[in-house]
N, C-alpha and C positions, 0 to 999 in steps of 0.2 A: 721973366715970369709975368710979362705984360698981360697975358691972356689967362692968368690964373687968379684965384681969389686973393692970394697973399704969397709972399716968399715963404719957403719952407724953413723951419728951424733946423738946427743941427740934429736934434733928436728925431724929427720927422724924416730927415734925409737918411739917418741911420736905419730907421724902420723900413724905409723905402728900399734901401740896398739889401737889407735882410730878405725882403719879399722878392727882390730880383733874383737872389741866390736860390731861394726855394723854387721859384718859377722855373729857372734854368734846370734845376735838378729834376723837376717833374716833367717838363715838356721838351727840354733839349734846345730851347731858344729863350731869348730874353733881351738883354741890353748889350749893345756894342758901343764902345767909346769910338769917337771919330777924332783922328789926329791929322794935323796939317803941319808939315815941317817940324815935327816933334812937339807940337803944341796941341794939347787936348782942347778941342773947340766945341765939343758937344757930344751928343749920343743919339742913336736910333734904337728904339726898343720895340719888341713885339711881345704882347702879353694878352692873356685871356681877359675879356671884359667881365668884371665882377658886379658892376652896377646893374640893378634891375632896369632893363631897357630892351628894345627890340634887337640889340646886338649882343646881349648877354651870352657869355661862353664862346664868343667868336674871337679869333686872334686879331688883335688890333695893333696896327703900326702907328708909331708916333715918334716925335723928335723934339729935342731941345738943344739950342745952340747959343753960344756966347754972342753977345751983340757984335763983337768984332768980326764974327763969321757970317753975319747976315748979308743977304743979297749977293752972295758969291757962288751960289749953286751947290754948296756943300751938302745942305739938307737933301736936295733932290738926288744928287749922285749917291750919297750914302743910303738913302731910303731905297733907291732903285737896286743897289747891291743887296740890301737885306731882303727885298722882295724876291730877287732871283734866288737867293739862298733858301728862302721859305718855300718856294715852289719847286725847288730841285732836291732839297735835302730833308724835307718833311712831307707828311701826308696831307698837309693843309690844302684845301681846294679853293678857299676864299679868304681874303684878308680884308678887314675893314679899317677905316680910320674916321675919327670924329674930332670935332673941335667946336668952339663957340661960334656963333653966327658971325661975329665981328673979327675973327682971326683970319683975315684974308691972306697973310703970308703963308700960313699952313695950308689953307685951301688951295693956293697956287701950287704948292709942292704936290699935293694929292693929284691935281690935274696934270702936272708935269710928268709924274710917274705912271700915268695912264689910268688912274682910278676914275670911276664913274660916279656921278652924284646919285644918291639914293634918298630922295625926298620922303619916300615911304618909310624910311627907317629913322628919320629925325625924332628927337626926343628931348624932354626936359630932364636934365641930370638929377636924379633923386637925392644925391648928396650935396647939391649946390642950390637948394631952394632959397629964393630970396636974393641971390646974387645976379647981377646983370648978365652974366655969361652962362646961366643955367641952360638955356636953349642950345642944343647941340645939333649940328648938321653932320650927315654921314656920307661917306664915299666907300666904295668897295671895288675889288678887282678879283675876278675869277682866274684860277690857274691857267685855264685854256685861253684866256685873253691876254695874258702877260707877255709883253715884248719889251725887253730892256731898252730904255731910251738912250742909254749911254754906251751900248754895245758891250756890256759887261758879261 
């Protein structure tokens, strides 16, 4: 949670998971757990952006991984697989991703999976006013531009 305002409480995690279930029911996609050798090491999710921003209502891909899984390519490979799913099994034509300006590891994942920087869509997150990470940068990828980097 290095690039988040604070760790989540158990109650916040429960509300988040309830929202994931509702999102999956409504859109047919949401959060996928990532396992390595029977160990859950993180997740990749795609959800509609709800924050008032230039990317509102767009499907956004994101990820969170345990520190023990950092730097091993798991986020890139899992995100690439989810992008492939999104562009073959849904009608989505574009996927976005955003993060704080200082979250270079996530930005590198966005680049590795073929996403393009969209300076024109950068925004100050309205729910994070006053936090050092409120400024968000945006990447996007169009369906017709997607090529799996892992051959998936």
